[in-house]
C-alpha positions, 0 to 999 in steps of 0.5 A, spaced: 772 551 262 771 544 260 768 540 255 764 536 259 762 542 262 760 545 256 756 539 254 753 538 261 750 545 261 748 544 253 744 538 255 740 541 261 739 547 257 736 542 251 732 537 256 729 543 259 726 546 253 724 539 251 720 538 257 717 547 257 716 545 250 712 538 252 708 542 257 705 547 253 704 542 247 699 538 254 696 544 256 694 547 249 691 540 247 688 538 254 684 546 253 682 545 246 679 539 249 675 543 254 672 547 249 664 544 247 664 545 239 660 550 237 653 548 234 649 551 228 642 554 230 636 550 228 634 552 222 627 555 221 621 550 219 619 550 212 611 550 211 609 543 210 604 546 205 606 546 198 602 551 193 598 547 187 602 548 181 596 550 177 588 549 178 585 542 175 580 545 169 575 540 167 576 538 159 583 542 159 587 537 164 590 531 160 595 526 161 597 523 169 591 526 173 586 529 169 580 526 173 582 531 178 579 536 173 573 532 172 572 531 180 572 539 180 566 539 175 561 533 177 555 535 181 
């Protein structure tokens, strides 16, 4: 077998391997792009009602918001 024949066979094998690799890579990228992204399920809506931290009491509330206690006790 001549050197030219060995080189030609090696070159053909390398080109075939390269083309197969590029083809598989192309198919993989195309398949990945075709799959829709996974979306998370929507979270349950939180209630808009917030329980009060404390009840207003006339005469006991001091500081910001102390007028609420006065309004509760007024007739």
